[in-house]
KELUM-990398 format. One record per atom (N, C-alpha, C): x, y, z; atom name; residue in three letters. Coordinates in nm, 3 decimals, m for minus. Atoms other than C-alpha are relative to their C-alpha. Last residue first. Example, Ala and Ser with C-alpha at 12.3 -4.5 7.8 and 13.67 -1.06 7.14 Angstrom:
! residues 2
- m0.082 / m0.119 / m0.006 / N / SER
- 1.367 / m0.106 / 0.714 / CA / SER
- m0.077 / 0.109 / 0.073 / C / SER
- 0.089 / m0.119 / 0.000 / N / ALA
- 1.230 / m0.450 / 0.780 / CA / ALA
- 0.090 / 0.120 / 0.000 / C / ALA
//
This chain:
! residues 138
- 0.035 / m0.143 / 0.041 / N / ASP
- m0.896 / 0.775 / 0.410 / CA / ASP
- m0.041 / 0.086 / 0.122 / C / ASP
- 0.156 / m0.019 / 0.043 / N / ARG
- m0.751 / 0.465 / 0.565 / CA / ARG
- m0.012 / 0.150 / m0.039 / C / ARG
- 0.027 / m0.133 / m0.004 / N / ILE
- m0.378 / 0.352 / 0.604 / CA / ILE
- m0.135 / 0.040 / m0.062 / C / ILE
- 0.118 / m0.013 / 0.105 / N / ILE
- m0.349 / m0.009 / 0.709 / CA / ILE
- m0.027 / 0.145 / 0.005 / C / ILE
- 0.065 / m0.144 / m0.003 / N / ALA
- m0.019 / m0.043 / 0.909 / CA / ALA
- m0.094 / 0.000 / m0.106 / C / ALA
- 0.068 / m0.040 / 0.107 / N / LEU
- 0.101 / m0.409 / 0.965 / CA / LEU
- m0.069 / 0.138 / 0.012 / C / LEU
- 0.098 / m0.108 / m0.026 / N / PRO
- 0.370 / m0.518 / 1.204 / CA / PRO
- m0.069 / 0.041 / m0.130 / C / PRO
- m0.064 / m0.135 / m0.036 / N / VAL
- 0.535 / m0.832 / 1.060 / CA / VAL
- m0.114 / 0.102 / 0.045 / C / VAL
- m0.096 / 0.048 / m0.096 / N / ASP
- 0.401 / m1.204 / 1.016 / CA / ASP
- 0.091 / 0.131 / 0.054 / C / ASP
- m0.143 / m0.052 / 0.006 / N / ALA
- 0.104 / m1.094 / 0.821 / CA / ALA
- 0.085 / m0.046 / 0.121 / C / ALA
- m0.114 / 0.099 / 0.016 / N / HIS
- m0.192 / m1.338 / 0.810 / CA / HIS
- 0.149 / 0.059 / 0.003 / C / HIS
- 0.014 / 0.136 / m0.056 / N / ASN
- m0.515 / m1.199 / 0.929 / CA / ASN
- 0.120 / m0.084 / m0.008 / C / ASN
- 0.012 / m0.010 / m0.155 / N / ALA
- m0.445 / m0.833 / 0.897 / CA / ALA
- m0.015 / m0.132 / 0.051 / C / ALA
- m0.125 / m0.038 / m0.077 / N / LEU
- m0.296 / m0.916 / 0.548 / CA / LEU
- m0.012 / 0.010 / 0.153 / C / LEU
- m0.082 / 0.129 / 0.010 / N / HIS
- m0.612 / m1.095 / 0.426 / CA / HIS
- 0.141 / 0.032 / 0.089 / C / HIS
- 0.056 / 0.104 / m0.102 / N / THR
- m0.823 / m0.811 / 0.557 / CA / THR
- 0.078 / m0.110 / 0.002 / C / THR
- m0.032 / m0.047 / m0.139 / N / SER
- m0.603 / m0.551 / 0.379 / CA / SER
- m0.060 / m0.104 / 0.092 / C / SER
- m0.153 / 0.016 / 0.003 / N / VAL
- m0.616 / m0.749 / 0.043 / CA / VAL
- 0.034 / 0.044 / 0.144 / C / VAL
- m0.036 / 0.137 / m0.017 / N / SER
- m1.005 / m0.789 / 0.070 / CA / SER
- 0.147 / m0.029 / 0.024 / C / SER
- 0.002 / 0.071 / 0.119 / N / GLY
- m1.062 / m0.419 / 0.130 / CA / GLY
- 0.046 / m0.148 / 0.014 / C / GLY
- m0.126 / 0.018 / 0.056 / N / LEU
- m1.142 / m0.294 / 0.470 / CA / LEU
- m0.003 / m0.070 / m0.129 / C / LEU
- m0.052 / 0.135 / 0.010 / N / LEU
- m1.489 / m0.168 / 0.552 / CA / LEU
- 0.145 / m0.005 / m0.053 / C / LEU
- 0.024 / 0.047 / m0.132 / N / LEU
- m1.627 / 0.171 / 0.668 / CA / LEU
- 0.068 / m0.136 / 0.003 / C / LEU
- m0.106 / m0.037 / m0.083 / N / ARG
- m1.497 / 0.327 / 0.370 / CA / ARG
- m0.006 / m0.059 / 0.135 / C / ARG
- m0.116 / 0.084 / 0.019 / N / GLN
- m1.727 / 0.094 / 0.165 / CA / GLN
- 0.115 / 0.050 / 0.087 / C / GLN
- 0.008 / 0.125 / m0.056 / N / PHE
- m2.027 / 0.263 / 0.312 / CA / PHE
- 0.116 / m0.077 / m0.010 / C / PHE
- 0.007 / m0.020 / m0.148 / N / ALA
- m1.935 / 0.623 / 0.238 / CA / ALA
- 0.004 / m0.147 / 0.063 / C / ALA
- 0.129 / m0.057 / m0.058 / N / GLY
- m1.844 / 0.550 / m0.132 / CA / GLY
- 0.025 / m0.002 / 0.153 / C / GLY
- 0.082 / m0.089 / 0.084 / N / ILE
- m1.575 / 0.339 / m0.280 / CA / ILE
- m0.125 / 0.038 / 0.060 / C / ILE
- 0.133 / m0.005 / m0.016 / N / GLY
- m1.303 / 0.178 / m0.056 / CA / GLY
- m0.076 / 0.093 / m0.103 / C / GLY
- 0.073 / m0.065 / 0.115 / N / ARG
- m0.939 / 0.109 / m0.063 / CA / ARG
- m0.156 / m0.025 / 0.022 / C / ARG
- 0.129 / 0.062 / 0.008 / N / ALA
- m0.762 / 0.045 / 0.261 / CA / ALA
- m0.082 / 0.067 / m0.097 / C / ALA
- 0.118 / m0.078 / m0.003 / N / SER
- m0.400 / 0.130 / 0.193 / CA / SER
- m0.122 / m0.074 / 0.022 / C / SER
- 0.083 / m0.018 / 0.120 / N / VAL
- m0.099 / m0.076 / 0.257 / CA / VAL
- m0.111 / 0.090 / 0.029 / C / VAL
- 0.106 / m0.117 / 0.010 / N / VAL
- 0.196 / m0.078 / 0.484 / CA / VAL
- m0.082 / m0.021 / m0.123 / C / VAL
- 0.062 / 0.004 / 0.129 / N / LEU
- 0.431 / m0.381 / 0.600 / CA / LEU
- m0.107 / 0.113 / 0.008 / C / LEU
- 0.150 / m0.043 / m0.002 / N / MET
- 0.668 / m0.314 / 0.868 / CA / MET
- m0.055 / m0.034 / m0.144 / C / MET
- 0.036 / m0.065 / m0.128 / N / GLU
- 1.029 / m0.394 / 0.992 / CA / GLU
- m0.163 / m0.002 / m0.004 / C / GLU
- 0.007 / m0.138 / 0.006 / N / ALA
- 1.071 / m0.654 / 0.711 / CA / ALA
- m0.025 / 0.053 / 0.134 / C / ALA
- m0.131 / m0.055 / m0.048 / N / GLY
- 1.195 / m1.009 / 0.742 / CA / GLY
- m0.009 / 0.152 / 0.011 / C / GLY
- m0.067 / 0.075 / m0.085 / N / LYS
- 0.922 / m1.154 / 0.519 / CA / LYS
- 0.128 / 0.069 / 0.045 / C / LYS
- m0.017 / m0.061 / m0.117 / N / SER
- 0.731 / m0.867 / 0.355 / CA / SER
- 0.081 / m0.074 / 0.111 / C / SER
- m0.116 / m0.110 / 0.019 / N / GLN
- 0.786 / m0.988 / 0.006 / CA / GLN
- 0.018 / 0.069 / 0.131 / C / GLN
- m0.119 / 0.048 / 0.031 / N / ALA
- 0.595 / m1.309 / 0.089 / CA / ALA
- 0.105 / 0.098 / m0.008 / C / ALA
- m0.028 / 0.070 / m0.128 / N / LEU
- 0.302 / m1.143 / 0.260 / CA / LEU
- 0.151 / m0.056 / m0.021 / C / LEU
- m0.043 / m0.098 / m0.103 / N / LEU
- 0.294 / m0.894 / m0.031 / CA / LEU
- 0.046 / m0.071 / 0.136 / C / LEU
- m0.142 / m0.075 / 0.041 / N / ALA
- 0.281 / m1.153 / m0.285 / CA / ALA
- 0.047 / 0.083 / 0.098 / C / ALA
- m0.101 / 0.097 / m0.021 / N / ASN
- 0.003 / m1.355 / m0.086 / CA / ASN
- 0.141 / 0.062 / m0.043 / C / ASN
- m0.033 / 0.008 / m0.153 / N / ALA
- m0.213 / m1.033 / m0.072 / CA / ALA
- 0.122 / m0.104 / 0.044 / C / ALA
- m0.075 / m0.107 / m0.057 / N / PRO
- m0.164 / m0.943 / m0.434 / CA / PRO
- 0.020 / m0.022 / 0.152 / C / PRO
- 0.048 / m0.038 / m0.149 / N / SER
- m0.285 / m1.283 / m0.532 / CA / SER
- 0.087 / 0.100 / 0.050 / C / SER
- 0.132 / m0.011 / 0.009 / N / THR
- m0.253 / m1.358 / m0.913 / CA / THR
- m0.058 / 0.038 / 0.128 / C / THR
- 0.066 / 0.104 / m0.075 / N / ASP
- 0.116 / m1.282 / m0.906 / CA / ASP
- m0.150 / 0.010 / m0.014 / C / ASP
- 0.096 / 0.050 / 0.090 / N / SER
- 0.370 / m1.079 / m1.132 / CA / SER
- m0.073 / m0.128 / 0.095 / C / SER
- 0.011 / 0.144 / 0.000 / N / LEU
- 0.573 / m0.885 / m0.893 / CA / LEU
- m0.126 / m0.049 / m0.080 / C / LEU
- 0.131 / 0.033 / 0.070 / N / ALA
- 0.724 / m0.535 / m0.952 / CA / ALA
- m0.010 / m0.160 / 0.011 / C / ALA
- 0.004 / 0.148 / 0.040 / N / VAL
- 0.988 / m0.437 / m0.695 / CA / VAL
- m0.146 / m0.005 / m0.073 / C / VAL
- 0.138 / 0.020 / 0.075 / N / THR
- 1.093 / m0.071 / m0.633 / CA / THR
- 0.014 / m0.147 / m0.031 / C / THR
- m0.007 / 0.116 / 0.100 / N / GLU
- 1.363 / 0.028 / m0.385 / CA / GLU
- m0.124 / m0.028 / m0.063 / C / GLU
- 0.118 / 0.052 / 0.071 / N / VAL
- 1.378 / 0.376 / m0.215 / CA / VAL
- 0.040 / m0.114 / m0.092 / C / VAL
- m0.044 / 0.099 / 0.098 / N / ARG
- 1.631 / 0.512 / 0.039 / CA / ARG
- m0.120 / m0.074 / m0.062 / C / ARG
- 0.003 / 0.147 / m0.052 / N / VAL
- 1.478 / 0.808 / 0.212 / CA / VAL
- 0.047 / m0.084 / m0.112 / C / VAL
- m0.073 / 0.024 / m0.116 / N / ASP
- 1.524 / 1.186 / 0.182 / CA / ASP
- m0.020 / m0.128 / 0.066 / C / ASP
- m0.130 / m0.052 / m0.007 / N / SER
- 1.251 / 1.222 / m0.077 / CA / SER
- 0.057 / m0.018 / 0.144 / C / SER
- m0.060 / 0.031 / m0.141 / N / VAL
- 0.932 / 1.039 / m0.176 / CA / VAL
- 0.150 / 0.072 / m0.018 / C / VAL
- 0.062 / m0.074 / m0.110 / N / GLU
- 0.682 / 1.133 / m0.449 / CA / GLU
- 0.076 / 0.004 / 0.132 / C / GLU
- m0.016 / m0.142 / 0.006 / N / GLY
- 0.905 / 1.017 / m0.724 / CA / GLY
- m0.056 / 0.101 / 0.093 / C / GLY
- m0.150 / m0.028 / m0.048 / N / ALA
- 0.927 / 0.659 / m0.583 / CA / ALA
- 0.013 / 0.159 / m0.026 / C / ALA
- 0.000 / 0.010 / m0.140 / N / ALA
- 0.540 / 0.650 / m0.633 / CA / ALA
- 0.141 / 0.039 / 0.055 / C / ALA
- 0.087 / m0.125 / m0.046 / N / GLU
- 0.549 / 0.787 / m0.991 / CA / GLU
- 0.008 / m0.022 / 0.161 / C / GLU
- m0.094 / m0.120 / 0.026 / N / ALA
- 0.839 / 0.530 / m1.071 / CA / ALA
- m0.074 / 0.119 / 0.053 / C / ALA
- m0.124 / m0.006 / m0.085 / N / LEU
- 0.645 / 0.237 / m0.914 / CA / LEU
- 0.077 / 0.117 / m0.018 / C / LEU
- 0.073 / m0.032 / m0.119 / N / VAL
- 0.316 / 0.327 / m1.120 / CA / VAL
- 0.114 / m0.005 / 0.117 / C / VAL
- 0.048 / m0.129 / m0.011 / N / GLY
- 0.530 / 0.335 / m1.423 / CA / GLY
- m0.061 / 0.040 / 0.126 / C / GLY
- m0.129 / m0.073 / m0.013 / N / GLU
- 0.725 / 0.010 / m1.360 / CA / GLU
- m0.051 / 0.162 / 0.004 / C / GLU
- m0.061 / 0.001 / m0.127 / N / ALA
- 0.404 / m0.163 / m1.321 / CA / ALA
- 0.121 / 0.081 / 0.042 / C / ALA
- 0.079 / m0.053 / m0.087 / N / GLU
- 0.259 / m0.042 / m1.624 / CA / GLU
- 0.037 / 0.011 / 0.122 / C / GLU
- m0.015 / m0.140 / 0.021 / N / GLU
- 0.569 / m0.126 / m1.829 / CA / GLU
- m0.092 / 0.088 / 0.103 / C / GLU
- m0.127 / m0.036 / m0.070 / N / VAL
- 0.557 / m0.485 / m1.680 / CA / VAL
- 0.023 / 0.158 / m0.006 / C / VAL
- 0.036 / 0.017 / m0.152 / N / ALA
- 0.185 / m0.527 / m1.771 / CA / ALA
- 0.122 / 0.053 / 0.067 / C / ALA
- 0.093 / m0.102 / m0.051 / N / ALA
- 0.250 / m0.388 / m2.120 / CA / ALA
- m0.019 / 0.008 / 0.150 / C / ALA
- m0.091 / m0.129 / m0.007 / N / TYR
- 0.555 / m0.608 / m2.162 / CA / TYR
- m0.078 / 0.114 / 0.044 / C / TYR
- m0.098 / 0.008 / m0.117 / N / ARG
- 0.352 / m0.913 / m2.080 / CA / ARG
- 0.068 / 0.119 / 0.014 / C / ARG
- 0.074 / m0.020 / m0.113 / N / LEU
- 0.079 / m0.820 / m2.333 / CA / LEU
- 0.090 / 0.003 / 0.140 / C / LEU
- 0.031 / m0.141 / m0.006 / N / GLY
- 0.338 / m0.767 / m2.594 / CA / GLY
- m0.097 / 0.027 / 0.118 / C / GLY
- m0.123 / m0.080 / m0.051 / N / GLU
- 0.481 / m1.116 / m2.523 / CA / GLU
- m0.035 / 0.161 / 0.009 / C / GLU
- m0.019 / 0.030 / m0.147 / N / ILE
- 0.136 / m1.274 / m2.563 / CA / ILE
- 0.122 / 0.097 / 0.060 / C / ILE
- m0.139 / m0.017 / m0.033 / N / ASN
- 0.082 / m1.111 / m2.907 / CA / ASN
- 0.011 / m0.001 / 0.150 / C / ASN
- m0.013 / m0.106 / m0.116 / N / VAL
- m0.252 / m1.251 / m2.982 / CA / VAL
- 0.150 / 0.005 / 0.037 / C / VAL
- m0.017 / m0.129 / 0.055 / N / GLY
- m0.304 / m1.424 / m3.335 / CA / GLY
- 0.025 / 0.115 / 0.112 / C / GLY
- m0.126 / m0.008 / 0.065 / N / VAL
- m0.465 / m1.728 / m3.187 / CA / VAL
- 0.023 / 0.137 / m0.046 / C / VAL
- 0.003 / m0.138 / 0.086 / N / ILE
- m0.711 / m1.761 / m2.924 / CA / ILE
- 0.134 / 0.015 / m0.071 / C / ILE
- 0.078 / 0.002 / 0.125 / N / MET
- m0.753 / m2.136 / m2.830 / CA / MET
- m0.001 / 0.133 / m0.079 / C / MET
- m0.076 / 0.071 / 0.119 / N / ASN
- m0.462 / m2.133 / m2.581 / CA / ASN
- m0.086 / 0.011 / m0.135 / C / ASN
- 0.031 / 0.144 / 0.035 / N / PRO
- m0.657 / m1.900 / m2.356 / CA / PRO
- 0.068 / m0.041 / m0.114 / C / PRO
- 0.069 / 0.008 / 0.137 / N / VAL
- m0.472 / m1.557 / m2.297 / CA / VAL
- m0.015 / m0.141 / m0.011 / C / VAL
- 0.024 / 0.142 / 0.024 / N / TYR
- m0.373 / m1.469 / m1.929 / CA / TYR
- m0.086 / 0.010 / m0.133 / C / TYR
- 0.104 / 0.008 / 0.093 / N / PRO
- m0.195 / m1.169 / m1.846 / CA / PRO
- m0.034 / m0.136 / m0.034 / C / PRO
- m0.061 / 0.037 / 0.125 / N / PRO
- m0.015 / m1.187 / m1.523 / CA / PRO
- m0.103 / m0.016 / m0.104 / C / PRO
- 0.039 / 0.126 / 0.046 / N / ASP
- m0.187 / m0.990 / m1.255 / CA / ASP
- 0.051 / m0.028 / m0.135 / C / ASP
- 0.093 / m0.010 / 0.122 / N / TYR
- 0.015 / m0.711 / m1.120 / CA / TYR
- m0.036 / m0.144 / m0.035 / C / TYR
- 0.030 / 0.136 / 0.052 / N / VAL
- 0.172 / m0.662 / m0.785 / CA / VAL
- m0.097 / 0.001 / m0.108 / C / VAL
- 0.129 / m0.004 / 0.087 / N / TYR
- 0.336 / m0.329 / m0.711 / CA / TYR
- m0.015 / m0.148 / m0.057 / C / TYR
- 0.036 / 0.123 / 0.069 / N / VAL
- 0.593 / m0.313 / m0.425 / CA / VAL
- m0.142 / 0.010 / m0.073 / C / VAL
- 0.120 / m0.009 / 0.059 / N / LEU
- 0.775 / m0.018 / m0.293 / CA / LEU
- m0.040 / m0.112 / m0.088 / C / LEU
- 0.028 / 0.077 / 0.110 / N / GLU
- 1.038 / m0.074 / m0.053 / CA / GLU
- m0.132 / m0.001 / m0.066 / C / GLU
- 0.145 / m0.004 / 0.035 / N / LEU
- 1.132 / 0.219 / 0.171 / CA / LEU
- 0.003 / m0.108 / m0.128 / C / LEU
- 0.027 / m0.020 / 0.147 / N / THR
- 1.478 / 0.152 / 0.314 / CA / THR
- m0.141 / m0.013 / m0.023 / C / THR
- 0.018 / 0.141 / 0.076 / N / ALA
- 1.504 / 0.197 / 0.690 / CA / ALA
- m0.011 / 0.039 / m0.139 / C / ALA
- m0.103 / 0.023 / 0.096 / N / ASP
- 1.653 / 0.470 / 0.902 / CA / ASP
- m0.010 / m0.118 / m0.089 / C / ASP
- m0.070 / 0.118 / m0.027 / N / ARG
- 1.373 / 0.425 / 1.150 / CA / ARG
- 0.128 / m0.034 / m0.071 / C / ARG
- m0.024 / 0.017 / m0.124 / N / LEU
- 1.245 / 0.779 / 1.143 / CA / LEU
- 0.083 / m0.124 / 0.065 / C / LEU
- m0.073 / m0.106 / m0.042 / N / ARG
- 1.289 / 0.825 / 0.791 / CA / ARG
- 0.029 / m0.023 / 0.150 / C / ARG
- m0.124 / 0.040 / 0.037 / N / ALA
- 1.133 / 0.494 / 0.712 / CA / ALA
- 0.107 / 0.099 / 0.039 / C / ALA
- m0.048 / 0.107 / m0.077 / N / GLU
- 0.845 / 0.576 / 0.918 / CA / GLU
- 0.138 / m0.038 / m0.033 / C / GLU
- m0.040 / m0.084 / m0.141 / N / GLU
- 0.806 / 0.916 / 0.736 / CA / GLU
- 0.047 / m0.117 / 0.089 / C / GLU
- m0.131 / m0.068 / 0.016 / N / ALA
- 0.830 / 0.717 / 0.398 / CA / ALA
- 0.031 / 0.067 / 0.130 / C / ALA
- m0.121 / 0.095 / m0.017 / N / ALA
- 0.568 / 0.473 / 0.523 / CA / ALA
- 0.118 / 0.063 / m0.025 / C / ALA
- 0.000 / 0.056 / m0.150 / N / TRP
- 0.307 / 0.746 / 0.577 / CA / TRP
- 0.121 / m0.081 / 0.014 / C / TRP
- m0.056 / m0.105 / m0.078 / N / GLN
- 0.386 / 0.897 / 0.238 / CA / GLN
- 0.016 / m0.028 / 0.136 / C / GLN
- m0.128 / m0.029 / 0.043 / N / VAL
- 0.352 / 0.564 / 0.060 / CA / VAL
- 0.060 / 0.119 / 0.085 / C / VAL
- m0.071 / 0.104 / m0.054 / N / ALA
- 0.034 / 0.496 / 0.220 / CA / ALA
- 0.153 / 0.009 / m0.010 / C / ALA
- m0.012 / m0.049 / m0.139 / N / ARG
- m0.102 / 0.834 / 0.124 / CA / ARG
- 0.066 / m0.108 / 0.094 / C / ARG
- m0.104 / m0.114 / m0.026 / N / LYS
- m0.007 / 0.742 / m0.228 / CA / LYS
- 0.012 / 0.044 / 0.140 / C / LYS
- m0.157 / 0.041 / 0.012 / N / SER
- m0.168 / 0.416 / m0.204 / CA / SER
- 0.090 / 0.108 / 0.020 / C / SER
- m0.028 / 0.068 / m0.116 / N / GLY
- m0.495 / 0.567 / m0.088 / CA / GLY
- 0.127 / m0.049 / 0.009 / C / GLY
- m0.024 / m0.120 / m0.107 / N / GLU
- m0.492 / 0.811 / m0.375 / CA / GLU
- 0.028 / m0.062 / 0.114 / C / GLU
- 0.108 / m0.056 / m0.073 / N / SER
- m0.462 / 0.487 / m0.599 / CA / SER
- 0.052 / 0.114 / 0.076 / C / SER
- 0.020 / m0.135 / 0.065 / N / GLY
- m0.132 / 0.415 / m0.800 / CA / GLY
- m0.134 / 0.068 / 0.034 / C / GLY
- 0.078 / 0.028 / 0.117 / N / ASP
- m0.121 / 0.048 / m0.692 / CA / ASP
- m0.049 / 0.120 / m0.073 / C / ASP
- 0.042 / m0.120 / 0.087 / N / VAL
- 0.132 / 0.050 / m0.427 / CA / VAL
- m0.075 / m0.052 / m0.109 / C / VAL
- 0.065 / 0.031 / 0.137 / N / GLY
- 0.204 / m0.207 / m0.149 / CA / GLY
- m0.068 / 0.129 / m0.065 / C / GLY
- 0.127 / m0.087 / 0.033 / N / VAL
- 0.450 / m0.066 / 0.090 / CA / VAL
- m0.051 / m0.063 / m0.122 / C / VAL
- 0.056 / 0.031 / 0.132 / N / VAL
- 0.742 / m0.271 / 0.247 / CA / VAL
- m0.133 / 0.064 / 0.001 / C / VAL
- 0.131 / m0.013 / m0.007 / N / ILE
- 0.956 / m0.106 / 0.516 / CA / ILE
- m0.061 / m0.033 / m0.123 / C / ILE
- 0.070 / m0.048 / 0.112 / N / ARG
- 1.316 / m0.201 / 0.523 / CA / ARG
- m0.143 / m0.010 / 0.048 / C / ARG
- 0.137 / m0.032 / m0.031 / N / LYS
- 1.592 / m0.234 / 0.793 / CA / LYS
- m0.076 / 0.031 / m0.142 / C / LYS
- 0.043 / m0.141 / 0.028 / N / MET
- 1.915 / m0.369 / 0.648 / CA / MET
- m0.149 / m0.001 / 0.026 / C / MET
//
């Protein structure tokens, strides 16, 4: 089955990447796979009284919320959502995109100067992706 993997994070750039990828999925009759990578909560062993399970649940709940919002913005295309717990969004997206038709991400930046640069995730993907990569810029 053809699939186009899109990294989502809830940002405006990410929303534009989802819309761009949805159009590609329509044209290619592919499934749109929305992927949100969240950093697993870390609590040092020396801290007591912290509800670690509650922190994990909150992280998963946030991921599911971002994915549901992104999926709700898309119509007329098959959508799957995946939430991954990983300290490296770039590595998680590389692994998830194996065998995909394409990987799509946004280039995030703050301010005029930052818009000239790619983000660290985008740069890593540009150097290591095994599938065609589209980086959607503002």
